C-alpha positions in Angstrom: 0.0 0.0 0.2 1.2 3.8 -1.0 2.9 5.9 1.8 0.1 8.6 1.9 2.8 11.2 3.1 5.7 10.3 0.1 2.0 10.4 -2.4 1.4 13.8 -1.1 5.0 15.3 -1.4 4.9 16.0 -5.3 1.1 17.2 -5.3 2.1 19.5 -2.2 5.1 21.1 -4.5 2.1 22.1 -6.7 -0.6 23.4 -4.6 1.3 24.7 -1.4 3.6 27.6 -3.8 2.6 30.3 -5.8 3.3 30.3 -9.4 3.6 32.4 -12.3 0.8 30.2 -14.5 -1.5 29.6 -11.9 -5.4 30.5 -12.2 -6.9 33.6 -11.0 -8.3 32.2 -8.0 -5.6 29.9 -7.2 -4.9 30.4 -3.5 -1.9 27.9 -2.3 -2.3 26.3 0.8 -2.6 23.0 2.8 -6.4 23.9 2.9 -7.0 23.7 -1.1 -5.2 20.2 -0.7 -7.8 19.2 1.6 -10.5 20.9 -0.3 -9.7 18.3 -3.0 -10.1 15.5 -0.9 -12.9 16.1 0.5 -15.0 18.0 -2.1 -14.1 17.5 -5.3 -16.2 14.4 -6.8 -15.1 12.9 -10.3 -16.8 10.5 -12.8 -14.4 8.3 -14.4 -16.7 7.1 -17.9 -15.0 3.5 -19.2 -13.1 1.1 -17.2 -11.5 -0.7 -19.6 -7.6 0.3 -20.7 -7.7 4.3 -20.5 -10.2 4.0 -17.9 -7.9 1.8 -15.3 -5.1 4.0 -15.7 -7.0 7.3 -15.3 -8.8 5.8 -12.0 -5.6 5.0 -10.5 -3.8 7.9 -11.6 -6.9 10.4 -10.2 -6.9 8.6 -7.0 -3.0 8.9 -6.7 -3.3 12.6 -7.9 -5.0 13.0 -5.1 -8.7 13.1 -5.6 -10.7 10.7 -2.5 -14.3 11.0 -4.4 -14.6 9.0 -7.5 -17.1 6.8 -9.2 -16.9 4.7 -12.3 -19.4 3.5 -14.9 -19.0 0.8 -17.3 -21.4 -1.6 -18.7 -18.8 -4.6 -20.1 -17.6 -7.6 -18.3 -14.0 -8.6 -18.3 -12.9 -10.7 -20.8 -9.3 -12.7 -21.6 -8.5 -10.2 -24.4 -8.1 -7.4 -22.0 -5.5 -8.5 -19.7 -2.9 -7.8 -21.5 -3.3 -3.5 -20.8 -6.3 -3.7 -18.5 -3.5 -4.1 -15.6 -6.1 -3.9 -12.7 -8.1 -7.1 -14.2 -6.7 -10.6 -13.0 -7.5 -13.8 -15.1 -10.0 -14.8 -11.7 -12.2 -11.7 -13.0 -13.0 -13.0 -16.2 -16.7 -12.5 -16.7 -17.0 -10.3 -13.9 -18.1 -6.2 -14.4 -15.1 -3.9 -15.1 -16.2 -1.1 -13.2 -16.9 -3.2 -9.8 -13.2 -4.9 -10.3 -11.4 -2.0 -11.0 -12.8 0.1 -8.3 -12.3 -2.8 -5.5 -8.2 -3.1 -6.9 -7.7 0.5 -6.6 -9.0 0.8 -3.3 -6.6 -2.0 -2.0 -4.0 -0.3 -3.5 -4.4 3.2 -2.5 -5.1 4.4 1.0 -8.0 6.8 1.9 -9.9 6.1 -1.8 -13.6 6.2 -2.1 -14.4 4.2 -5.4 -18.2 3.7 -6.3 -18.5 1.1 -9.5 -21.9 1.4 -12.0 -22.2 -1.5 -13.7 -24.6 -0.4 -16.2 -25.0 1.8 -19.7 -24.3 5.2 -19.3 -27.7 5.9 -20.7 -29.8 3.9 -18.0 -28.7 6.8 -15.4 -30.8 10.0 -14.8 -29.8 12.8 -15.9 -29.1 14.5 -13.0 -27.4 11.7 -12.0 -24.2 13.6 -14.1 -25.0 17.0 -12.8 -23.5 15.5 -8.8 -20.0 15.7 -9.8 -17.6 18.5 -10.3 -15.4 17.1 -13.5 -16.5 14.3 -15.7 -13.3 12.4 -17.0 -13.7 10.1 -20.4 -11.7 7.1 -21.4 -14.2 5.7 -23.8 -13.5 4.1 -27.4 -16.6 4.6 -28.6 -17.9 8.2 -30.5 -21.4 7.4 -29.9 -21.0 6.8 -26.0 -18.4 10.5 -26.1 -21.3 12.3 -28.2 -24.0 11.3 -24.9 -22.1 12.3 -22.4 -21.1 15.6 -24.5 -24.7 16.3 -24.7 -25.7 15.5 -20.8 -22.8 17.7 -19.9 -24.1 20.5 -21.7 -27.5 20.0 -21.1 -27.0 22.1 -17.6 -25.3 24.7 -19.3 -27.1 28.0 -19.2 -27.0 31.3 -20.6 -27.8 35.0 -19.3 -29.9 37.3 -21.3 -26.8 38.2 -23.0 -26.2 34.8 -24.1 -22.9 34.8 -21.8 -22.5 31.3 -20.0 -23.1 31.3 -16.7 -19.8 30.2 -14.7 -21.6 27.9 -12.3 -23.7 26.1 -14.8 -20.4 24.5 -16.7 -19.9 20.7 -16.0 -15.8 20.3 -17.0 -15.0 17.3 -19.1 -11.4 16.0 -19.8 -11.5 13.3 -22.8 -8.9 10.8 -23.7 -8.4 8.6 -26.5 -6.5 6.4 -28.1 -5.6 4.5 -31.4 -2.8 2.1 -31.1 0.8 4.1 -30.9 -1.8 7.9 -31.8 -3.8 9.2 -28.6 -5.2 12.8 -27.6 -6.4 14.5 -24.9 -8.4 17.7 -24.4 -10.4 20.0 -22.1 -13.9 21.0 -22.5 -15.7 23.5 -20.6 -19.4 23.9 -22.3 -19.6 27.3 -23.5 -16.2 28.6 -23.4 -13.9 25.9 -25.3 -15.5 23.5 -28.2 -17.2 20.9 -27.2 -17.8 17.2 -28.7 -19.8 18.2 -31.3 -18.1 21.2 -32.3 -15.1 19.1 -33.5 -17.0 16.0 -34.6 -15.0 16.4 -37.8 -12.0 15.3 -36.0 -13.2 11.3 -35.7 -13.3 10.1 -39.3 -16.4 7.8 -40.4 -16.0 4.0 -39.8 -14.6 2.5 -43.2 -17.9 0.8 -45.0 -17.2 -2.0 -47.0 -19.1 -2.3 -50.7 -21.9 -4.4 -50.2 -21.1 -6.4 -53.6 -17.6 -7.1 -52.4 -18.8 -8.6 -49.3 -21.6 -10.7 -51.2 -19.8 -12.0 -54.0 -16.3 -11.5 -53.8 -14.8 -11.5 -50.5 -10.9 -11.1 -50.1 -10.2 -10.5 -46.4 -11.0 -11.8 -42.7 -13.3 -8.2 -42.5 -15.1 -8.8 -45.1 -16.5 -12.2 -44.2 -17.1 -10.8 -40.8 -18.8 -7.7 -42.1 -21.3 -9.8 -44.6 -21.8 -12.0 -41.5 -22.6 -9.0 -39.6 -24.7 -6.8 -42.0 -26.2 -9.6 -45.0 -26.6 -12.7 -43.1 -27.9 -11.9 -39.9 -30.2 -10.2 -41.1 -31.5 -13.1 -43.6 -31.9 -15.1 -40.9 -33.0 -13.1 -38.1 -35.3 -10.8 -39.8 -36.9 -7.9 -37.6 -34.1 -8.8 -34.9 -31.6 -6.0 -34.3 -27.9 -7.1 -33.8 -26.7 -6.0 -30.3 -23.0 -6.3 -30.5 -22.8 -6.8 -26.6 -24.8 -9.5 -26.5 -21.9 -12.6 -26.0 -24.7 -14.8 -28.0 -24.7 -12.4 -31.0 -21.4 -12.0 -31.5 -20.5 -16.2 -31.2 -22.9 -16.4 -34.0 -21.6 -14.1 -36.1 -18.5 -15.0 -35.7 -19.5 -19.0 -36.4 -21.0 -17.7 -39.5 -18.2 -15.8 -40.5 -15.7 -18.6 -39.8 -18.2 -20.9 -42.5 -17.6 -18.3 -45.1 -13.9 -17.9 -44.7 -13.7 -21.3 -45.2 -15.8 -21.9 -48.2 -13.4 -18.9 -50.0 -10.4 -20.6 -48.6 -9.8 -17.0 -46.4 -7.5 -17.4 -43.3 -7.5 -14.8 -40.0 -11.1 -14.9 -39.0 -11.0 -15.2 -34.9 -13.3 -14.4 -32.1 -11.4 -11.2 -31.4 -11.2 -9.7 -34.6 -14.5 -10.4 -34.9 -15.0 -7.7 -31.9 -12.8 -5.8 -33.4 -14.5 -5.8 -36.7 -18.3 -5.6 -35.9 -17.3 -2.8 -32.9 -15.1 -0.7 -34.9 -12.1 -1.9 -31.7 -8.7 0.0 -32.8 -5.9 -2.4 -31.2 -5.0 -0.7 -27.8 -1.3 -0.2 -26.8 -0.8 -0.2 -22.5 1.8 2.5 -22.7 -0.2 4.9 -25.0 -3.0 4.5 -22.6 -0.7 5.4 -19.8 0.5 8.2 -21.3 -2.6 9.6 -21.9 -4.3 9.4 -18.8 -1.2 11.0 -17.1 -2.3 14.1 -19.7 -5.9 13.4 -18.8 -5.3 13.7 -14.8 -3.0 16.5 -14.6 -5.5 18.4 -16.8 -8.1 17.2 -14.1 -6.3 18.7 -11.1 -5.8 22.1 -13.2 -9.5 22.5 -13.3 -10.2 21.2 -9.6 -7.4 23.4 -8.2 -6.4 26.1 -10.6 -3.0 25.2 -10.1 -2.0 25.7 -13.3 -4.0 27.0 -16.4 -5.6 24.5 -18.6 -4.9 23.2 -21.5 -6.4 25.0 -24.7 -7.3 22.9 -25.6 -6.7 19.9 -27.4 -3.3 17.7 -26.9 -2.3 14.9 -30.0 0.2 12.6 -29.0 2.2 10.2 -31.8 4.6 7.4 -30.7 4.3 5.3 -33.9 7.8 6.8 -34.9 9.8 8.3 -32.2 7.8 10.6 -29.8 6.0 13.5 -31.3 3.1 16.1 -29.3 1.4 18.9 -30.3 -1.3 21.1 -28.7 -3.5 23.1 -31.2 -6.7 25.6 -30.4 -9.7 24.6 -32.0 -12.6 27.5 -31.9 -15.9 26.9 -31.0 -18.9 26.7 -33.1 -21.1 29.5 -31.8 -24.2 27.9 -33.7 -23.7 24.2 -32.3 -27.1 22.6 -31.4 -25.5 21.1 -27.8 -23.5 23.6 -26.1 -24.9 26.7 -27.7 -27.7 28.6 -26.3 -30.3 26.3 -27.5 -32.6 25.7 -30.6 -35.0 28.6 -30.2 -38.8 27.5 -31.2 -41.4 29.9 -31.2 -44.9 27.7 -30.4 -48.5 28.7 -29.9 -49.9 28.4 -26.5 -52.6 25.9 -27.7 -50.1 23.1 -28.6 -50.2 19.8 -27.5 -47.5 18.1 -25.7 -48.1 15.5 -28.7 -48.4 18.3 -31.4 -44.8 19.2 -30.3 -43.5 16.0 -30.3 -44.9 15.3 -34.1 -42.9 18.7 -34.6 -39.7 17.8 -33.1 -39.9 14.8 -36.0 -40.3 17.3 -38.6 -37.7 20.2 -37.8 -35.0 20.1 -39.9 -32.9 20.8 -37.4 -33.7 18.1 -35.0 -35.4 15.3 -36.7 -36.1 14.1 -32.8 -38.0 10.6 -33.0 -39.3 8.6 -29.9 -38.7 12.0 -27.6 -38.9 12.2 -23.7 -39.3 15.9 -22.6 -38.1 17.0 -19.3 -39.0 20.5 -18.0 -37.2 21.5 -14.8 -36.5 18.3 -13.8 -39.9 17.3 -14.5 -40.8 14.3 -16.5 -43.5 15.8 -19.1 -43.4 12.5 -20.9 -40.9 9.3 -21.1 -40.3 6.8 -23.6 -39.8 4.0 -20.7 -39.6 2.3 -18.7 -43.0 1.4 -19.2 -44.3 2.8 -15.6 -43.3 6.2 -16.1 -44.4 5.9 -19.8 -48.1 5.1 -18.5 -47.6 7.7 -15.5 -47.1 10.3 -18.2 -49.0 9.1 -20.9 -52.0 11.6 -20.1 -49.8 14.5 -20.6 -49.6 13.9 -24.1 -53.1 15.7 -24.6 -52.4 18.5 -22.2 -51.2 21.9 -23.6 -47.0 22.5 -23.3 -47.8 26.0 -22.3 -49.6 24.5 -19.2 -47.5 21.7 -18.4 -45.1 24.5 -18.4 -46.6 26.6 -15.7 -47.7 28.9 -18.2 -44.4 30.5 -18.5 -43.7 32.7 -21.3 -40.4 31.0 -22.4 -38.4 29.2 -20.8 -35.6 25.6 -21.4 -36.7 22.4 -21.7 -34.9 18.9 -22.7 -35.6 16.4 -25.3 -34.1 13.0 -25.0 -34.7 11.2 -28.4 -33.4 9.0 -31.5 -32.0 11.0 -34.4 -30.1 10.1 -37.7 -26.5 10.8 -38.5 -24.6 9.0 -41.4 -27.1 6.7 -42.0 -26.9 5.7 -38.1 -29.8 5.6 -35.1 -28.4 7.1 -31.9 -29.5 8.2 -28.9 -29.3 12.1 -28.4 -30.1 15.0 -25.9 -31.5 18.5 -26.8 -31.9 21.7 -25.1 -34.5 23.9 -26.5 -35.4 27.2 -25.6 -39.5 27.8 -25.8 -40.9 30.6 -26.8 -44.5 31.1 -26.3 -46.3 34.0 -28.9 -48.4 36.4 -27.4 -47.8 36.1 -23.8 -46.5 38.7 -21.5 -42.9 39.1 -21.1 -42.1 37.9 -24.7 -40.4 40.4 -26.3 -40.1 41.0 -30.3 -36.3 39.7 -30.0 -37.8 36.7 -28.0 -39.6 35.5 -31.0 -37.4 36.5 -33.7 -36.3 34.0 -36.0 -39.1 31.7 -34.8 -38.5 28.1 -35.8 
């Protein structure tokens, strides 16, 4: 078990002394270190290769109140780089084992694990944390957490972000010998959606190649995944997180490969192709995690200015790091003030939901509507859907307490790049003809 005094020695050099690069509110002293340990609460999203490193680094950096969320179970293929796991842990939830191992090794730290999907948590769950640290390998998961964090952001009458509503995020990612670390301060720096172009679309194979002239193991796997699955399981969506579904695709891919004399189909490759998993390297995870942990400490204590705002690392040929300062998209649908929608006071909640599907900037289906923490309508679970169903025939104006204008949050499904994914949108609803609404409020309408 690590010695507490030696562990805090380097931290004290940052927190107990003044410096030239500190933030405007930095006040060196033992109280700052104590406050960091007592009050700072950090959520780590993901307990894989990068998430394991993040948990360990944050605990060693002085954070004492940590939580981790991950929906996956440990597999044998994880053991070469996810150092907190052992062979006897295979099949157990990653979040639970990772939390247990870090607490065993580092005294004084408390880590609460959550073995579930990130979408399973209520939105307010995420608002309980000082900082959210991301160790994810999925664009969709990053996008979801980004929209959740940005949903807490509020703007004043001049469309300036209210500082107390900013939910800081530190995002890390790795691909082989390459990686990135970034700081996201919604409303100030670019959010994930502002720079979505940094993540290239997944490579897609022509269906004619998959069906007629497969040449690689990946072609055989995608044939089983995209073509054969629908032929055999028409109407049943493929779930990449279901081991039985993945095993079926693997078995079919093996048959396809044997038919065309193509070697190399393995279960781990099947997972990689279907989930678009990039091979991970432990040293890259460690480097990126260290950068993320340092930025988290800077945000929590202002002991130094934060990264501005995107660091890239390339260790494939020597070592190269670079920091780029990207600009925020002021018209971003996620971190901006929100899409303004002008409505009649007579519109019902059901009609409003229909408009969301037709809105050119939203295209939201299966919407759940939340106003000031109150569930106006929820698609799931069934008990909540039944409880809120009667609201569909009521006017949105009345459901929102007859306020002339206010912000609501909508959680639903949208389509991007021919793929459906869950998203959260912030809408500024303005009711026409109501006292307190100015011409400026309704300018532009929907």
